All heavy atoms as an XYZ file, in Angstrom:
680
protein
N      13.033     -2.718    -17.257
C      11.700     -2.221    -17.530
C      10.665     -2.949    -16.678
O       9.665     -2.380    -16.295
C      11.410     -2.394    -19.023
C      10.151     -1.740    -19.449
S      10.362      0.032    -19.265
C       8.811      0.592    -19.777
N      10.915     -4.216    -16.374
C       9.981     -4.993    -15.568
C       9.856     -4.419    -14.159
O       8.777     -4.427    -13.572
C      10.473     -6.433    -15.519
C       9.522     -7.380    -14.908
C       9.950     -8.790    -15.117
N      11.278     -9.013    -14.538
C      11.802    -10.197    -14.350
N      11.155    -11.257    -14.723
N      12.984    -10.327    -13.805
N      10.952     -3.866    -13.631
C      10.916     -3.289    -12.293
C      10.121     -1.984    -12.284
O       9.376     -1.721    -11.345
C      12.334     -3.046    -11.784
C      13.076     -4.333    -11.542
C      14.041     -4.774    -12.434
C      12.779     -5.112    -10.439
C      14.708     -5.977    -12.219
C      13.441     -6.305    -10.211
C      14.405     -6.726    -11.112
O      15.045     -7.913    -10.889
N      10.269     -1.186    -13.302
C       9.525      0.067    -13.386
C       8.026     -0.209    -13.476
O       7.223      0.427    -12.783
C      10.005      0.910    -14.597
C       9.142      2.135    -14.772
C      11.460      1.285    -14.435
N       7.644     -1.166    -14.290
C       6.224     -1.527    -14.404
C       5.714     -2.056    -13.062
O       4.603     -1.720    -12.637
C       6.018     -2.554    -15.528
C       6.282     -1.905    -16.879
C       4.618     -3.143    -15.481
C       6.303     -2.867    -18.040
N       6.502     -2.854    -12.382
C       6.109     -3.376    -11.076
C       5.910     -2.269    -10.055
O       4.940     -2.269     -9.293
N       6.816     -1.288    -10.042
C       6.675     -0.183     -9.096
C       5.469      0.687     -9.431
O       4.784      1.174     -8.533
C       7.939      0.657     -9.055
C       9.121     -0.061     -8.451
C      10.392      0.177     -8.908
C       8.956     -0.993     -7.430
C      11.479     -0.480     -8.364
C      10.025     -1.663     -6.875
C      11.299     -1.401     -7.339
N       5.185      0.866    -10.696
C       3.984      1.615    -11.101
C       2.727      0.854    -10.672
O       1.754      1.464    -10.200
C       3.996      1.893    -12.624
C       2.661      2.426    -13.091
C       5.112      2.848    -12.975
N       2.746     -0.454    -10.794
C       1.609     -1.265    -10.333
C       1.437     -1.105     -8.828
O       0.315     -0.964     -8.334
C       1.798     -2.741    -10.729
C       1.648     -2.904    -12.237
C       0.800     -3.632     -9.998
C       2.001     -4.277    -12.741
N       2.529     -1.079     -8.079
C       2.445     -0.883     -6.636
C       1.852      0.485     -6.307
O       1.043      0.605     -5.386
C       3.811     -1.002     -5.998
C       4.340     -2.392     -5.908
C       3.737     -3.538     -6.311
C       5.603     -2.775     -5.388
N       4.550     -4.608     -6.070
C       5.697     -4.176     -5.509
C       6.670     -2.090     -4.844
C       6.809     -4.884     -5.084
C       7.774     -2.787     -4.422
C       7.840     -4.176     -4.536
N       2.240      1.513     -7.042
C       1.692      2.854     -6.806
C       0.194      2.871     -7.077
O      -0.587      3.429     -6.298
C       2.436      3.895     -7.664
C       3.856      4.085     -7.146
C       1.691      5.231     -7.663
C       4.734      4.940     -8.037
N      -0.227      2.258     -8.167
C      -1.657      2.210     -8.499
C      -2.423      1.433     -7.431
O      -3.507      1.859     -7.008
C      -1.863      1.602     -9.902
C      -3.314      1.316    -10.168
C      -1.293      2.529    -10.965
N      -1.868      0.321     -6.972
C      -2.509     -0.450     -5.912
C      -2.644      0.407     -4.658
O      -3.702      0.430     -4.010
C      -1.732     -1.749     -5.618
C      -1.934     -2.744     -6.746
C      -2.152     -2.357     -4.284
C      -1.075     -3.984     -6.618
N      -1.600      1.127     -4.309
C      -1.648      1.990     -3.126
C      -2.704      3.072     -3.241
O      -3.430      3.346     -2.285
N      -2.834      3.676     -4.417
C      -3.832      4.723     -4.607
C      -5.249      4.170     -4.569
O      -6.145      4.768     -3.958
C      -3.579      5.446     -5.926
C      -2.312      6.295     -5.990
C      -2.112      6.828     -7.401
C      -2.363      7.422     -4.991
N      -5.463      3.029     -5.199
C      -6.811      2.435     -5.217
C      -7.229      1.986     -3.819
O      -8.345      2.272     -3.375
C      -6.860      1.256     -6.218
C      -8.135      0.456     -6.062
C      -6.724      1.772     -7.637
N      -6.330      1.321     -3.118
C      -6.660      0.851     -1.771
C      -6.880      2.037     -0.833
O      -7.800      2.018     -0.013
C      -5.559     -0.086     -1.237
C      -5.732     -0.371      0.239
C      -5.556     -1.373     -2.018
N      -6.082      3.082     -0.959
C      -6.276      4.269     -0.124
C      -7.636      4.911     -0.401
O      -8.311      5.362      0.529
C      -5.155      5.262     -0.364
N      -8.042      4.942     -1.648
C      -9.359      5.485     -1.971
C     -10.481      4.647     -1.390
O     -11.467      5.185     -0.873
N     -10.340      3.332     -1.441
C     -11.366      2.444     -0.887
C     -11.437      2.593      0.632
O     -12.533      2.700      1.203
C     -11.093      0.986     -1.297
C     -11.324      0.824     -2.797
C     -11.963      0.023     -0.497
C     -10.877     -0.510     -3.340
N     -10.281      2.614      1.294
C     -10.277      2.762      2.747
C     -10.821      4.130      3.140
O     -11.530      4.259      4.130
C      -8.857      2.533      3.319
C      -8.771      2.927      4.779
C      -8.450      1.091      3.141
N     -10.532      5.139      2.355
C     -11.041      6.482      2.654
C     -12.560      6.510      2.581
O     -13.210      7.201      3.367
C     -10.443      7.488      1.685
C     -10.917      8.888      1.937
C      -9.894      9.913      1.529
N     -10.411     11.248      1.695
C     -10.478     11.882      2.850
N     -10.053     11.283      3.929
N     -10.952     13.100      2.932
N     -13.148      5.766      1.664
C     -14.604      5.721      1.549
C     -15.216      4.875      2.670
O     -16.206      5.268      3.278
C     -15.008      5.156      0.172
C     -14.643      6.146     -0.922
C     -16.491      4.838      0.126
C     -14.771      5.583     -2.320
N     -14.619      3.727      2.964
C     -15.196      2.780      3.921
C     -14.962      3.219      5.369
O     -15.876      3.175      6.187
C     -14.636      1.362      3.681
C     -15.070      0.407      4.762
C     -15.068      0.869      2.321
N     -13.766      3.600      5.718
C     -13.406      3.901      7.112
C     -13.064      5.374      7.260
O     -11.977      5.730      7.701
C     -12.240      3.035      7.542
N     -13.992      6.233      6.938
C     -13.739      7.670      6.981
C     -13.579      8.145      8.426
O     -14.337      7.781      9.301
C     -14.882      8.426      6.319
C     -14.667      9.915      6.266
C     -15.752     10.597      5.485
N     -15.699     10.253      4.080
C     -15.037     10.946      3.170
N     -14.357     12.001      3.536
N     -15.053     10.585      1.917
N     -12.578      8.974      8.639
C     -12.358      9.610      9.935
C     -12.344     11.125      9.716
O     -11.954     11.610      8.653
C     -11.046      9.151     10.539
N     -12.766     11.859     10.712
C     -12.946     13.305     10.547
C     -11.631     14.068     10.378
O     -11.570     15.052      9.654
C     -13.705     13.863     11.748
N     -10.575     13.627     11.027
C      -9.326     14.381     11.033
C      -8.330     13.928      9.971
O      -7.158     14.253     10.064
C      -8.682     14.286     12.412
N      -8.751     13.186      8.965
C      -7.825     12.700      7.943
C      -7.852     13.607      6.720
O      -8.893     14.113      6.336
C      -8.167     11.269      7.515
O      -9.503     11.239      7.024
C      -8.041     10.313      8.673
N      -6.694     13.776      6.135
C      -6.567     14.585      4.925
C      -6.364     13.653      3.735
O      -5.613     12.677      3.828
C      -5.391     15.537      5.053
N      -7.012     13.940      2.597
C      -6.868     13.052      1.431
C      -5.428     12.860      0.960
O      -5.039     11.717      0.677
C      -7.723     13.722      0.362
C      -8.702     14.532      1.116
C      -8.015     14.966      2.373
N      -4.589     13.917      0.879
C      -3.219     13.657      0.422
C      -2.433     12.730      1.350
O      -1.685     11.873      0.884
C      -2.572     15.041      0.383
C      -3.694     16.007      0.335
C      -4.828     15.358      1.039
N      -2.643     12.877      2.642
C      -1.929     12.024      3.594
C      -2.416     10.585      3.481
O      -1.638      9.634      3.574
C      -2.095     12.564      5.032
C      -1.399     11.668      6.031
C      -1.558     13.977      5.126
N      -3.709     10.408      3.247
C      -4.260      9.069      3.068
C      -3.615      8.382      1.876
O      -3.211      7.215      1.952
C      -5.784      9.151      2.860
O      -6.377      9.727      4.013
C      -6.371      7.775      2.631
N      -3.476      9.085      0.770
C      -2.885      8.483     -0.429
C      -1.384      8.259     -0.267
O      -0.836      7.289     -0.792
C      -3.199      9.333     -1.652
C      -4.666      9.291     -2.008
C      -5.454     10.421     -1.913
C      -5.254      8.111     -2.410
C      -6.801     10.369     -2.222
C      -6.599      8.042     -2.726
C      -7.378      9.179     -2.629
N      -0.719      9.122      0.482
C       0.706      8.909      0.756
C       0.897      7.653      1.592
O       1.794      6.848      1.335
C       1.318     10.154      1.440
C       1.427     11.285      0.430
C       2.669      9.831      2.053
C       1.815     12.615      1.018
N       0.030      7.456      2.598
C       0.103      6.235      3.398
C      -0.202      5.008      2.547
O       0.376      3.937      2.760
C      -0.850      6.296      4.585
C      -0.228      6.882      5.827
C      -0.522      8.172      6.217
C       0.647      6.139      6.582
C       0.048      8.718      7.339
C       1.228      6.673      7.720
C       0.930      7.970      8.103
N      -1.107      5.125      1.600
C      -1.406      4.003      0.719
C      -0.206      3.612     -0.138
O       0.129      2.433     -0.276
N       0.458      4.598     -0.714
C       1.642      4.327     -1.543
C       2.777      3.779     -0.680
O       3.460      2.815     -1.049
C       2.065      5.602     -2.294
C       1.001      5.975     -3.318
C       3.412      5.410     -2.962
C       1.222      7.330     -3.952
N       2.985      4.386      0.489
C       4.028      3.917      1.403
C       3.783      2.469      1.811
O       4.697      1.629      1.790
C       4.076      4.824      2.637
C       5.028      4.367      3.689
C       6.395      4.514      3.527
C       4.570      3.783      4.861
C       7.285      4.088      4.494
C       5.438      3.359      5.838
C       6.800      3.515      5.654
N       2.547      2.160      2.173
C       2.207      0.797      2.565
C       2.382     -0.194      1.432
O       2.810     -1.323      1.634
N       2.041      0.229      0.211
C       2.213     -0.651     -0.942
C       3.691     -0.964     -1.172
O       4.049     -2.104     -1.486
C       1.600     -0.013     -2.183
N       4.553      0.024     -1.012
C       5.981     -0.222     -1.207
C       6.556     -1.107     -0.101
O       7.327     -2.028     -0.385
C       6.757      1.091     -1.302
C       6.886      1.583     -2.703
C       5.948      2.446     -3.241
C       7.922      1.170     -3.502
C       6.044      2.887     -4.541
C       8.043      1.608     -4.808
C       7.097      2.469     -5.329
N       6.180     -0.844      1.137
C       6.687     -1.676      2.233
C       6.178     -3.109      2.091
O       6.942     -4.072      2.183
C       6.277     -1.084      3.600
C       6.917      0.288      3.816
C       6.641     -2.039      4.737
C       8.419      0.274      3.838
N       4.886     -3.261      1.862
C       4.319     -4.599      1.692
C       4.865     -5.312      0.468
O       5.127     -6.512      0.493
N       5.047     -4.573     -0.617
C       5.605     -5.170     -1.827
C       7.034     -5.638     -1.635
O       7.416     -6.720     -2.092
N       7.819     -4.839     -0.944
C       9.205     -5.242     -0.672
C       9.254     -6.480      0.227
O      10.059     -7.380      0.014
C       9.977     -4.099     -0.008
C      10.235     -2.952     -0.910
S      11.386     -3.418     -2.198
C      11.516     -1.890     -3.066
N       8.382     -6.515      1.221
C       8.345     -7.704      2.084
C       7.837     -8.922      1.323
O       8.297    -10.038      1.558
C       7.462     -7.436      3.301
C       8.030     -6.475      4.335
C       6.997     -6.174      5.402
C       9.292     -7.032      4.943
N       6.906     -8.717      0.403
C       6.386     -9.826     -0.385
C       7.390    -10.382     -1.368
O       7.383    -11.569     -1.692
N       8.288     -9.548     -1.839
C       9.304     -9.978     -2.810
C      10.544    -10.515     -2.105
O      11.337    -11.228     -2.705
C       9.668     -8.789     -3.738
C      10.847     -9.085     -4.620
C       8.483     -8.429     -4.594
N      10.698    -10.236     -0.821
C      11.935    -10.599     -0.135
C      12.193    -12.104     -0.107
O      13.330    -12.530      0.021
C      11.915    -10.057      1.298
O      10.904    -10.699      2.045
N      11.160    -12.899     -0.252
C      11.367    -14.347     -0.287
C      12.004    -14.831     -1.578
O      12.508    -15.941     -1.647
N      11.995    -14.004     -2.606
C      12.537    -14.382     -3.913
C      13.891    -13.744     -4.200
O      14.307    -13.678     -5.343
C      11.581    -13.964     -5.029
C      10.187    -14.492     -4.880
C       9.134    -13.651     -4.580
C       9.927    -15.842     -5.058
C       7.851    -14.138     -4.453
C       8.647    -16.337     -4.928
C       7.613    -15.478     -4.629
O       6.349    -15.955     -4.500
N      14.587    -13.267     -3.184
C      15.814    -12.500     -3.391
C      16.847    -13.266     -4.203
O      17.497    -12.708     -5.074
C      16.398    -12.054     -2.028
C      17.798    -11.528     -2.176
C      15.517    -11.022     -1.394
N      16.998    -14.543     -3.964
C      18.036    -15.301     -4.658
C      17.569    -15.874     -5.988
O      18.367    -16.389     -6.749
C      18.552    -16.421     -3.757
C      19.227    -15.899     -2.528
C      18.674    -16.102     -1.273
C      20.399    -15.168     -2.618
C      19.292    -15.611     -0.143
C      21.025    -14.669     -1.495
C      20.469    -14.884     -0.254
N      16.282    -15.788     -6.284
C      15.778    -16.360     -7.526
C      15.465    -15.264     -8.551
O      16.176    -15.104     -9.518
C      14.538    -17.219     -7.263
C      14.805    -18.350     -6.334
N      15.594    -19.415     -6.672
C      14.402    -18.570     -5.069
C      15.668    -20.256     -5.663
N      14.949    -19.768     -4.666
N      14.395    -14.536     -8.324
C      13.991    -13.489     -9.256
C      13.123    -12.468     -8.505
O      11.909    -12.607     -8.461
C      13.197    -14.096    -10.420
C      12.831    -13.063    -11.463
O      13.515    -12.028    -11.541
O      11.859    -13.293    -12.190
N      13.737    -11.455     -7.904
C      12.970    -10.526     -7.075
C      12.232     -9.454     -7.881
O      12.391     -8.265     -7.654
C      14.044     -9.903     -6.188
C      15.257     -9.905     -7.040
C      15.160    -11.159     -7.863
N      11.426     -9.856     -8.818
C      10.676     -8.899     -9.636
C       9.421     -8.452     -8.883
O       8.740     -9.271     -8.263
C      10.281     -9.532    -10.961
N       9.091     -7.165     -8.933
C       7.926     -6.667     -8.209
C       6.595     -7.154     -8.766
O       5.577     -6.992     -8.121
C       8.026     -5.155     -8.335
C       9.253     -4.846     -9.081
C       9.870     -6.109     -9.529
N       6.584     -7.742     -9.951
C       5.318     -8.191    -10.537
C       4.982     -9.638    -10.165
O       3.998    -10.168    -10.642
C       5.321     -8.036    -12.077
C       5.345     -6.584    -12.471
C       6.488     -8.769    -12.698
N       5.755    -10.254     -9.307
C       5.445    -11.604     -8.840
C       4.239    -11.564     -7.915
O       3.874    -10.519     -7.381
C       6.640    -12.205     -8.114
C       7.802    -12.468     -9.060
C       8.894    -13.163     -8.328
N       8.486    -14.533     -8.037
C       9.097    -15.599     -8.512
N      10.120    -15.454     -9.304
N       8.686    -16.799     -8.192
N       3.618    -12.701     -7.704
C       2.409    -12.780     -6.880
C       2.665    -12.279     -5.464
O       1.839    -11.563     -4.894
C       1.886    -14.219     -6.852
C       0.686    -14.387     -5.984
C      -0.543    -13.897     -6.388
C       0.791    -15.014     -4.750
C      -1.662    -14.037     -5.580
C      -0.323    -15.165     -3.946
C      -1.550    -14.671     -4.362
N       3.781    -12.634     -4.887
C       4.099    -12.195     -3.528
C       4.224    -10.690     -3.423
O       3.793    -10.082     -2.442
N       4.809    -10.069     -4.438
C       4.946     -8.616     -4.434
C       3.617     -7.896     -4.556
O       3.357     -6.909     -3.869
N       2.759     -8.408     -5.429
C       1.440     -7.791     -5.622
C       0.581     -7.987     -4.370
O      -0.079     -7.052     -3.898
C       0.748     -8.379     -6.864
C       1.577     -8.133     -8.122
C      -0.646     -7.824     -7.017
C       1.778     -6.691     -8.486
N       0.582     -9.195     -3.824
C      -0.196     -9.455     -2.610
C       0.333     -8.643     -1.430
O      -0.442     -8.075     -0.650
C      -0.166    -10.947     -2.278
C      -0.969    -11.378     -1.060
C      -2.455    -11.116     -1.290
C      -0.717    -12.838     -0.762
N       1.636     -8.563     -1.303
C       2.228     -7.763     -0.232
C       1.891     -6.290     -0.373
O       1.615     -5.613      0.622
N       1.903     -5.784     -1.597
C       1.548     -4.383     -1.825
C       0.093     -4.127     -1.459
O      -0.239     -3.109     -0.847
C       1.800     -4.012     -3.282
N      -0.761     -5.042     -1.806
C      -2.185     -4.910     -1.486
C      -2.410     -4.911      0.026
O      -3.094     -4.032      0.566
C      -2.963     -6.051     -2.147
C      -4.464     -6.014     -2.047
C      -4.997     -4.882     -2.895
C      -5.040     -7.321     -2.521
N      -1.837     -5.866      0.709
C      -2.012     -5.958      2.158
C      -1.327     -4.808      2.898
O      -1.868     -4.278      3.866
C      -1.483     -7.301      2.665
C      -2.254     -8.530      2.197
C      -1.563     -9.797      2.671
C      -3.682     -8.483      2.678
N      -0.137     -4.421      2.439
C       0.574     -3.318      3.080
C      -0.153     -1.993      2.924
O      -0.254     -1.205      3.876
N      -0.678     -1.733      1.735
C      -1.418     -0.491      1.516
C      -2.669     -0.456      2.374
O      -2.998      0.561      2.983
C      -1.784     -0.347      0.043
N      -3.374     -1.589      2.438
C      -4.573     -1.637      3.276
C      -4.221     -1.428      4.737
O      -4.867     -0.652      5.436
C      -5.297     -2.976      3.101
C      -6.472     -3.122      4.021
C      -7.654     -2.450      3.761
C      -6.390     -3.912      5.150
C      -8.733     -2.568      4.613
C      -7.458     -4.036      6.005
C      -8.638     -3.359      5.738
N      -3.189     -2.090      5.227
C      -2.819     -2.011      6.634
C      -2.423     -0.589      7.036
O      -2.925     -0.056      8.026
C      -1.680     -2.991      6.943
C      -1.182     -2.894      8.357
C      -1.935     -3.387      9.399
C       0.028     -2.280      8.626
C      -1.476     -3.289     10.713
C       0.485     -2.176      9.927
C      -0.266     -2.679     10.968
N      -1.520      0.031      6.296
C      -1.036      1.353      6.676
C      -2.122      2.416      6.547
O      -2.238      3.295      7.397
C       0.190      1.751      5.845
C       1.469      1.177      6.379
C       1.995      0.023      5.840
C       2.133      1.775      7.417
C       3.169     -0.525      6.322
C       3.305      1.247      7.924
C       3.828      0.095      7.377
N      -2.939      2.329      5.514
C      -3.996      3.319      5.346
C      -5.067      3.145      6.411
O      -5.532      4.130      6.995
C      -4.624      3.203      3.951
O      -3.588      3.241      2.981
C      -5.577      4.340      3.688
N      -5.455      1.915      6.682
C      -6.455      1.683      7.720
C      -5.920      2.087      9.093
O      -6.646      2.651      9.912
C      -6.903      0.224      7.733
C      -8.007     -0.020      8.719
C      -9.305      0.372      8.430
C      -7.746     -0.599      9.949
C     -10.333      0.172      9.340
C      -8.758     -0.797     10.862
C     -10.047     -0.414     10.554
O     -11.042     -0.601     11.465
N      -4.648      1.815      9.364
C      -4.043      2.205     10.630
C      -4.066      3.719     10.800
O      -4.361      4.226     11.888
C      -2.614      1.671     10.712
C      -1.863      1.918     12.010
C      -2.508      1.113     13.138
C      -0.407      1.520     11.851
N      -3.792      4.457      9.747
C      -3.847      5.918      9.791
C      -5.254      6.398     10.117
O      -5.446      7.252     10.989
C      -3.366      6.498      8.459
C      -3.658      7.969      8.286
C      -3.132      8.910      9.163
C      -4.454      8.413      7.244
C      -3.400     10.256      9.001
C      -4.731      9.744      7.074
C      -4.193     10.664      7.954
O      -4.473     11.994      7.798
N      -6.260      5.837      9.459
C      -7.639      6.243      9.726
C      -8.078      5.812     11.127
O      -8.818      6.541     11.787
C      -8.574      5.668      8.646
C      -8.550      6.468      7.394
N      -9.485      7.408      7.113
C      -7.667      6.498      6.364
C      -9.214      7.981      5.947
N      -8.111      7.427      5.478
N      -7.668      4.652     11.566
C      -8.017      4.180     12.898
C      -7.433      5.093     13.977
O      -8.109      5.463     14.926
C      -7.531      2.742     13.080
C      -7.831      2.160     14.438
C      -9.109      1.739     14.758
C      -6.825      2.053     15.389
C      -9.383      1.202     16.005
C      -7.081      1.522     16.631
C      -8.360      1.104     16.935
O      -8.632      0.575     18.164
N      -6.161      5.445     13.821
C      -5.511      6.327     14.812
C      -6.131      7.718     14.792
O      -6.269      8.344     15.839
C      -4.000      6.398     14.544
C      -3.298      5.072     14.723
S      -3.464      4.370     16.345
C      -2.307      5.364     17.241
N      -6.489      8.221     13.628
C      -7.116      9.530     13.563
C      -8.490      9.519     14.208
O      -8.904     10.494     14.836
C      -7.228      9.975     12.098
N      -9.207      8.427     14.064
C     -10.521      8.305     14.689
C     -10.404      8.244     16.212
O     -11.229      8.813     16.924
C     -11.232      7.060     14.172
C     -12.696      7.035     14.533
C     -13.414      5.847     13.953
N     -13.082      5.643     12.551
C     -12.878      4.460     12.011
N     -12.945      3.375     12.738
N     -12.571      4.348     10.751
N      -9.389      7.563     16.730
C      -9.195      7.448     18.175
C      -8.663      8.744     18.792
O      -8.843      8.975     19.970
C      -8.225      6.312     18.506
C      -8.790      4.951     18.182
C      -9.955      4.653     19.085
C     -10.474      3.264     18.801
N     -11.647      2.950     19.599
N      -8.007      9.575     17.994
C      -7.421     10.817     18.504
C      -8.475     11.884     18.769
O      -8.238     12.822     19.530
C      -6.381     11.354     17.534
N      -9.626     11.751     18.155
C     -10.659     12.784     18.329
C     -11.499     12.518     19.547
O     -11.777     11.498     19.969
C     -11.556     12.860     17.063
C     -10.710     13.383     15.933
C     -12.744     13.737     17.300
C     -11.446     13.460     14.638
């Protein structure tokens, strides 16, 4: 159950960060569903990388490294999507 709650937290982090990046760094050619998909994707990638240091101890997604990684990953991937869309126009 702890893993399910952790993954739900990662999804919420991805959605919130994607919404914030969409407001702050708006680009003309971006679609809202794609922005939120990139946010969730980034949260999962960042969360997995953040938890990877705890593989032999307790790789729970609710650890500080997992939450911080999800936050940074969601921000990075969503901002990268908006940045590339802005440069493409």
